[in-house]
MIBAKOL-560865 format. One record per residue (C-alpha): y, z, x; residue in three letters. Coordinates in steps of 0.02 Angstrom, whole numbers, plus 50000, padded with zeros to 5 digits. Layout:
BEGIN
YZXALA/...
END
This chain:
BEGIN
500005000050000UNK/501734995950063UNK/502555012450107UNK/504265004750071UNK/503965000149890UNK/505075010449774UNK/504815016349596UNK/506535023249549UNK/508275024249624UNK/509775034449569UNK/511585036049622UNK/512285052549683UNK/514055046549649UNK/514975029949634UNK/514755025749817UNK/513145034249872UNK/511295032749833UNK/509975046149841UNK/508385042949939UNK/507315032149823UNK/505715038549744UNK/504305029049829UNK/503065020149717UNK/501585028249806UNK/502275045649772UNK/502645041649589UNK/500905034649555UNK/500065049549637UNK/501205062049550UNK/500965054149379UNK/499085053249405UNK/498975071849447UNK/499955076749292UNK/499025064649177UNK/497355070849244UNK/497835088849207UNK/498425084149032UNK/496825074748990UNK/495715088549058UNK/496025098048895UNK/494915085748802UNK/493655081648939UNK/494515065448993UNK/495265069949161UNK/494635054449255UNK/495365043349118UNK/497065051649136UNK/497015049649325UNK/496635030949318UNK/498005028149189UNK/499245037049301UNK/498765027049456UNK/498815010349365UNK/500305012349247UNK/501615005849371UNK/500484994349470UNK/501624980149416UNK/503024987749520UNK/501934984749673UNK/502434966349678UNK/503754958549790UNK/504574950349639UNK/504824967049553UNK/505414975749712UNK/506744962349735UNK/507214964149552UNK/507514983049560UNK/508574981449716UNK/509644967849639UNK/509754976049468UNK/510234993149537UNK/511264987349685UNK/510214998049803UNK/509944988649967UNK/510714973549879UNK/510164956849946UNK/510064940149858UNK/508954926049918UNK/508544909149845UNK/507064916249750UNK/508154928149647UNK/509724917949620UNK/510054914249437UNK/508684926249379UNK/509214936549228UNK/508464949949116UNK/507054962149145UNK/505474958249241UNK/503974966449155UNK/502824977849252UNK/501774987849127UNK/500684973249075UNK/500124970349255UNK/499364987649260UNK/498514984549092UNK/497824967949152UNK/497254975949315UNK/496154989149232UNK/495364975849121UNK/495034965049274UNK/494274979649371UNK/493304988549232UNK/492984975249097UNK/493444974848913UNK/492614991448873UNK/493405004248988UNK/494794992149034UNK/495384988648856UNK/495435007248812UNK/496575010148962UNK/497574994148935UNK/498345000148772UNK/499215015648844UNK/499675007349009UNK/500444992048927UNK/501405003148806UNK/502005017048920UNK/503815011148898UNK/503834999348749UNK/502595008848640UNK/500765006648595UNK/500504988248549UNK/499464979248420UNK/498034969148495UNK/498594952748416UNK/500124946148330UNK/499244943948163UNK/500144958848086UNK/501834953648154UNK/501854961548327UNK/502224944248400UNK/502774944248581UNK/502474963048594UNK/500604961448558UNK/499394965748696UNK/498534948948677UNK/500174939548702UNK/500734950148849UNK/499084947748940UNK/499224928948916UNK/500854929049015UNK/500054936049174UNK/499324921449269UNK/498504931749408UNK/498554948449495UNK/498544941949673UNK/500314947949705UNK/499944966149661UNK/499884976949817UNK/498084978049877UNK/498254996449917UNK/498645000249734UNK/497204989449676UNK/495964998649787UNK/496605015849732UNK/496365011249550UNK/494655003649583UNK/494055019349674UNK/494595030549528UNK/493505021849398UNK/493145034049256UNK/491415037149187UNK/490875035449006UNK/491985041848864UNK/491785060648833UNK/490875058248667UNK/490055045048558UNK/491355038248441UNK/491145038848253UNK/491825025348140UNK/493605026648078UNK/495045034348176UNK/494035042348316UNK/494355029948456UNK/496155025948408UNK/496595044548410UNK/495785046448582UNK/496785031548648UNK/498385039048578UNK/497965055648660UNK/497705046848828UNK/499355038048797UNK/500185054948769UNK/499465061548932UNK/500145046549026UNK/501895045448953UNK/502195064248970UNK/501605063649150UNK/502695048349184UNK/504215056749103UNK/503975072949198UNK/503695064949368UNK/505185053349340UNK/506245068049282UNK/505835077749441UNK/506705063749537UNK/508045057449416UNK/508585074349348UNK/507935088349460UNK/509075101249378UNK/508315098049208UNK/506575098149281UNK/506895115049361UNK/507465122049194UNK/505795119249109UNK/505335137149072UNK/503905147849129UNK/503245154648965UNK/502245170048922UNK/500375167948901UNK/499475171448738UNK/498895189248781UNK/500695193948822UNK/501305186648657UNK/499935195648562UNK/500465212048642UNK/502265208948587UNK/501665205248410UNK/500645221248400UNK/502145231748453UNK/503255223248325UNK/501975225248186UNK/501745243648224UNK/503615246848217UNK/503785236448058UNK/502405246247970UNK/503185262748021UNK/504935257647960UNK/504485248347799UNK/504545255847625UNK/502915263747569UNK/502655252047421UNK/501075244747346UNK/501655227147396UNK/501845232147579UNK/500155240747575UNK/499345224547512UNK/500265214647648UNK/499515226047781UNK/497785223647706UNK/498015204747712UNK/498555205447894UNK/497065216447937UNK/495875203547860UNK/496705189847962UNK/496445199748122UNK/494605202648081UNK/494265184248043UNK/495155178748203UNK/493595182848303UNK/492625168948213UNK/492175152848303UNK/493465138948308UNK/493545128148153UNK/494485125947989UNK/495135141047894UNK/496085142947731UNK/497295157147698UNK/497535158647510UNK/498855172047477UNK/500095173547333UNK/501925170447369UNK/502675186247438UNK/501025191847513UNK/501655190947693UNK/500785174747745UNK/502015171447887UNK/501625186847992UNK/499805187447937UNK/499495169447990UNK/500385172948155UNK/499245188048182UNK/497725177048153UNK/498375163048264UNK/498785174148413UNK/497175184248401UNK/496155168148382UNK/497065159748528UNK/496705174548643UNK/494895175448586UNK/494595157048628UNK/495795154748774UNK/496935142548682UNK/498645137048744UNK/499825137648595UNK/500155140148411UNK/500915125848310UNK/501685129048139UNK/501815113548029UNK/503035116547886UNK/503715104947751UNK/505545110247745UNK/506825114647878UNK/507385129147768UNK/505685137247800UNK/505685132047982UNK/507365140148011UNK/506795156447932UNK/505075156848014UNK/505725151948186UNK/507015165948176UNK/505625178248131UNK/504525172148274UNK/505955173748398UNK/506265191748346UNK/504405195648362UNK/503965185648519UNK/505595182448613UNK/506995169748604UNK/506305158148739UNK/504505157548679UNK/504795147348521UNK/505305129048507UNK/505995123148340UNK/505725104248331UNK/506225094748176UNK/507635082748218UNK/507585064248259UNK/509005066748383UNK/507845067148533UNK/506815052148480UNK/508105039348534UNK/507555028648682UNK/509155018948712UNK/509465027948877UNK/508345035149011UNK/509245051648995UNK/508875052948809UNK/507045048948844UNK/506935062648975UNK/507675074948848UNK/506325071248719UNK/505185085448669UNK/503425087948739UNK/502945104348652UNK/502645114048812UNK/503115130948735UNK/501785143148673UNK/502445143048493UNK/503035126948410UNK/503825126548237UNK/503955108848169UNK/503995098948007UNK/502535090147926UNK/503545074047944UNK/503715076448133UNK/501905081948154UNK/501015068748049UNK/502115054048093UNK/501865058148278UNK/499975057848255UNK/500135039748198UNK/501635034748305UNK/501785020948434UNK/503395025948525UNK/503195034948689UNK/504485048248644UNK/503575052348482UNK/501845052748562UNK/502165061848726UNK/501875078948646UNK/500195075048565UNK/499075080648708UNK/499825098048688UNK/499065099148515UNK/497365100248601UNK/496765118148630UNK/497925125348498UNK/497965134148330UNK/498815123048202UNK/499465132248048UNK/499775120247905UNK/501005130447803UNK/501295126247619UNK/499885113747638UNK/500015107847457UNK/501515097347511UNK/500525085747625UNK/501045068047570UNK/499725061547450UNK/499945043147491UNK/499355046647669UNK/498115060447628UNK/496535051047680UNK/497065046747859UNK/497905063747880UNK/496345073547833UNK/495215062747941UNK/496385065448089UNK/496455084248060UNK/494555084748057UNK/494495074948221UNK/495725087048302UNK/494535101148258UNK/492945091748308UNK/493575083948471UNK/495115092948537UNK/494765111648523UNK/495995113848380UNK/495795127448249UNK/496645123248085UNK/497345135847961UNK/497775129147786UNK/499025142047724UNK/499725142047547UNK/499785151247382UNK/499225135347292UNK/497745128347388UNK/497625109247373UNK/495955100647345UNK/495595096247527UNK/493735100347529UNK/492405086947549UNK/491705083347375UNK/491215070247245UNK/492625062747141UNK/492105051246997UNK/490445048047084UNK/491265043547250UNK/491285054847402UNK/493005061247451UNK/492835064347638UNK/494105078547646UNK/493845093047766UNK/492165100847808UNK/491615119047825UNK/493215127947773UNK/493155146947792UNK/494265156647672UNK/495035171247767UNK/495315181447609UNK/493495180647556UNK/492595172747407UNK/493375166847243UNK/493195183947164UNK/494115192547306UNK/495515179647304UNK/495735181447116UNK/495795200347133UNK/497145198547266UNK/498205187847150UNK/498025200247008UNK/498545214647120UNK/500145205247170UNK/500675200046994UNK/502545203446984UNK/503235191946849UNK/502935183946679UNK/503235165346652UNK/504045157946497UNK/503635139646469UNK/504565128446345UNK/503895130546166UNK/503685111646164UNK/504085097746285UNK/505185088146164UNK/506545101346180UNK/507825096046311UNK/509045108046393UNK/510745101246449UNK/511545107446610UNK/512895115846506UNK/511545125046406UNK/510705130846566UNK/512365135846646UNK/512765146446493UNK/511075155146501UNK/511185158146688UNK/512945165446675UNK/512265179546567UNK/511295186646716UNK/512055196246861UNK/510675190846979UNK/509805174146949UNK/509095159447047UNK/508935142046971UNK/507935128447060UNK/508125110047014UNK/507255094447080UNK/508655084247159UNK/510325086047247UNK/511385077547113UNK/510735089246978UNK/511065103947094UNK/512895099147115UNK/513145095346929UNK/512435112146875UNK/513355121447014UNK/515015113946956UNK/514755121746783UNK/514395139246850UNK/515635153746874UNK/516625154347036UNK/515655162547177UNK/513985154747130UNK/513015149647286UNK/512395131947318UNK/510925126847429UNK/510405109047469UNK/509915097447612UNK/511705091147627UNK/512065107747712UNK/511535108547895UNK/510185120847945UNK/511385133448021UNK/512425132947862UNK/510915135647750UNK/510335150147859UNK/512055158247849UNK/512125156447659UNK/510345162947636UNK/510755177847748UNK/512305181547643UNK/511305180147482UNK/510025192547547UNK/511385204847595UNK/512235203347425UNK/510575206047336UNK/510205221147445UNK/511885228947394UNK/511505224847210UNK/513035213647192UNK/513185199047072UNK/512215184447147UNK/511935167747061UNK/511135153447158UNK/510875135047114UNK/509665126847236UNK/508585111747263UNK/506725114047296UNK/507035117847479UNK/507215136347433UNK/505575137947340UNK/504345138647485UNK/504425151847619UNK/506225157647592UNK/506175176547567UNK/507345178947420UNK/507025192047286UNK/507805189447113UNK/507415198146949UNK/507615181646855UNK/507145163946913UNK/507395147646818UNK/506445131846867UNK/506675114046802UNK/504985106946750UNK/504025100946904UNK/502265101346974UNK/501275117446951UNK/501365120847138UNK/503275119547134UNK/503385130946983UNK/502255143747067UNK/503255143047229UNK/504905145347137UNK/504135159947041UNK/503735167947208UNK/505595171647227UNK/505505182947072UNK/505235201647097UNK/504565197247269UNK/504555215047333UNK/503875222347169UNK/505335234547154UNK/505725231546970UNK/505075244446846UNK/504235230746747UNK/503865212446780UNK/505155199446831UNK/505625184846721UNK/505275166446762UNK/505925153046642UNK/505325135046651UNK/506465122846560UNK/506405104246519UNK/507955096146598UNK/508815080746529UNK/508535071746695UNK/506705068746738UNK/505985072146910UNK/506265057647033UNK/505055042847009UNK/503425042447104UNK/502335057247148UNK/503615070447096UNK/503645063346920UNK/501745062046916UNK/501655080246971UNK/502815085446829UNK/501805075246704UNK/500175083046766UNK/500925100446750UNK/501525096446573UNK/499745091446523UNK/498935106946598UNK/500235118846526UNK/500055111246352UNK/498155112846352UNK/497945128946452UNK/496895142846377UNK/497365154446519UNK/498885157346630UNK/499295139846703UNK/499815148146867UNK/498165157046899UNK/497495152447070UNK/495905144846995UNK/496915131746900UNK/497645123447054UNK/496065114247107UNK/496025105846936UNK/497885101946950UNK/497745093947123UNK/496165084347079UNK/497065076646931UNK/498635073347034UNK/497655064647173UNK/496735054347042UNK/498425048446974UNK/499015043347147UNK/498915024547175UNK/497965027447337UNK/497635041247463UNK/497905028147599UNK/499235017547517UNK/499695008047676UNK/497925004647738UNK/498165014947896UNK/496315017947925UNK/495904999347922UNK/497284995548048UNK/496645008448172UNK/494765006148154UNK/494164993648288UNK/492594990748185UNK/493574984048038UNK/493334965048025UNK/495214961948022UNK/495394969448196UNK/494234958148297UNK/492904971148342UNK/492324961248495UNK/494054963748572UNK/494214982348526UNK/495684976448421UNK/496844989248341UNK/498584988248267UNK/499475003548335UNK/501234996948311UNK/500954990748134UNK/500115007048083UNK/501605016848151UNK/502815005848055UNK/501835008447895UNK/501515027147917UNK/503255033247875UNK/503345048447764UNK/505195045147775UNK/505775027147792UNK/506735027847957UNK/507665011847914UNK/508435020747764UNK/508895037247846UNK/510205041847975UNK/510585058448059UNK/512355065348073UNK/512935080248175UNK/514185090848080UNK/515565102048144UNK/515005118148061UNK/515235134448157UNK/514645133148337UNK/514205115048305UNK/516015110748347UNK/515845117048526UNK/514095109648549UNK/514685092448491UNK/516135092948614UNK/514895097648751UNK/513775083148700UNK/515245071148714UNK/515625076948891UNK/513875079648963UNK/512675068848862UNK/511015073248777UNK/510235086348891UNK/508615093548826UNK/509235111248796UNK/510795104848708UNK/509825093348592UNK/508725108148544UNK/510255118348493UNK/511065103848401UNK/509575102248285UNK/510305116448182UNK/511885106148149UNK/511135089948079UNK/511175082347905UNK/510075067547859UNK/510745054547737UNK/510225037647671UNK/510925022547764UNK/511935018447608UNK/512925034647622UNK/512965033347811UNK/513815016147801UNK/515115022747678UNK/515515037347793UNK/515645025547942UNK/516785013447850UNK/518005026947800UNK/518055033747978UNK/517205050147935UNK/515915048448074UNK/515945041948253UNK/514645037248384UNK/514815049148532UNK/513275043548628UNK/512135028548601UNK/511315031348430UNK/512075048748405UNK/513395050548268UNK/514505065548229UNK/515685070048089UNK/517435066048154UNK/518305080648069UNK/517925095347956UNK/518745086747807UNK/517115078847750UNK/516115095047757UNK/516265108947629UNK/515865127047670UNK/515165128247493UNK/514125112547465UNK/513975104147636UNK/514235085847681UNK/515365076947557UNK/514665059847512UNK/514935049747355UNK/513645053047221UNK/512185040947229UNK/510465039647153UNK/509695044147320UNK/508965061247354UNK/509185068147532UNK/507995082347488UNK/506605070047534UNK/507325068847708UNK/507265086547774UNK/506595083447949UNK/
END
């Protein structure tokens, strides 16, 4: 290998260059890191080869001349380079090299991640629209590999991996393994590049506590909490639930369900299980997957108090996914902390992503406890590929899965209309058998529910506002942002508003103020969208809920008499609003709830009813794999050219969008400390630590609203792809971002 070949160069200032990073050093460094990453799922040799081969295309004289000319380092122009414009590809040469050395079996598996380590995992062919980015097309553009440095070729040849670590099953097995290898490679490439390009940032990557240390911190916190808490029956039941979680944590790794009524202390109990289980099995981290940022903000704050400020990463924004600059790419998240709190959108879309910045964290899911909180909110249209992938994570990657909710969805493997629903296998309920779970629910009954006498009776917002105004303390939950603002405008002055057009820090501040006012027994009226109904620890004597799915009604009811301090039972009122739930699954959920409520011979919110509810809801869904994700990623599917190990990674990623990225934009708002952080962003750029802090000051809007804000000068681009609110004039301390009323619902875009 030429010892003078370079991989990266960077300027110290306008006139001076740092010593370049040599290609040999970069390949070796990336290989070591990728090997360590892949060791977690018995694929270390595969990670090493990918690391050695990924930049083999830089080991060509043509590319070496290109980087010197493009950067200006050691600038020299000869006849060969004159008039040459644009980028010279290098990744495809490494992909072609491993296929040449190891054949279409081993070689093709490695070719996908190597070819995509910058541009993203490719489709095999252009049949699904990948075009010039397809692996088949890129390979056709490499005439030969004779110009690749012979030293690199021999190093890659000598590192040939053995057989895959297991025999692949049909379906998503092999595509998930390739994506995991891809994650190992791109994270290793990012980290080794960062150590040269941004050594200060690299040095700031924290040394975290290990799991036994975190468990010790948790035990001390729990002991103090038990000593200081009120001696109520509800708190006694919460301690019993936590004790059961600790006992079951010694079980073998696998899939667990945690079925506990709202207000039963699932957050700390599931954390107790996760930490105890991680220590028992020598696992690396705990990952909480949560549907709403409102819950993330609350849970992450709790975890920081229990475990320490620097031990928890809260990851839910698209801010760090931009790849327009190398600096933004280096700032992207790789989930290297011991406790990760993220959204279901971030988690599931990453498992089917193609972009390097979205995939780099995936290998850190291996050897972890994944807690799927409020699991009933997993998107139904992608349920089939999601459940198969979760099962593979458990079977192949040393993951233990906890399905945590008060309203357990029908995820179990079973027969539906004579056909087998694959679902999840061998689920262990932490709370015991059906009888024990039912007994737990009865012991935590704290409210009575009033349903409409008939579903032909419609309540106007003025009617509801009049009813709500009669109560000193009341929460009303509606199904969309526009309804929330309309009802809030009819309420007495001082009524609180909560919606996704308020940034996370704003919502947290308002929720904290609401809690304090409730504690002091002041008048507190709140109008909220559904973001408040799962995991937000509010305690009202009266709760109103616009008709929705049974799970939503149950979750909203969990905010009623939460601590069991009322002399009698709390009051929950379900009403039929003039505006129906948004079209699609939300409306089908409301219709299903209406049918079950109308025909129920028992309490429609009993835990045993929810399996029937979810079975009927899933049956009404058009498909549990609406975009055909499994077919795109199964190399044995006829459409994928099985002889070529053909898969459509890029197309699957484009189709697997819980939130349509083309329709959603993120805006940073100048609320509270967000003002100073935005100014810092403008002067220093998107450093990793800064992007983490800025996540609390984001609002996600449809492109339609984004364009209107841009046209009227309300927002500005401060860094490539990063937009901020220009002034405070378009942000209200009461209701958040001020956009014109549209039919769109930003509640669907809580990332």
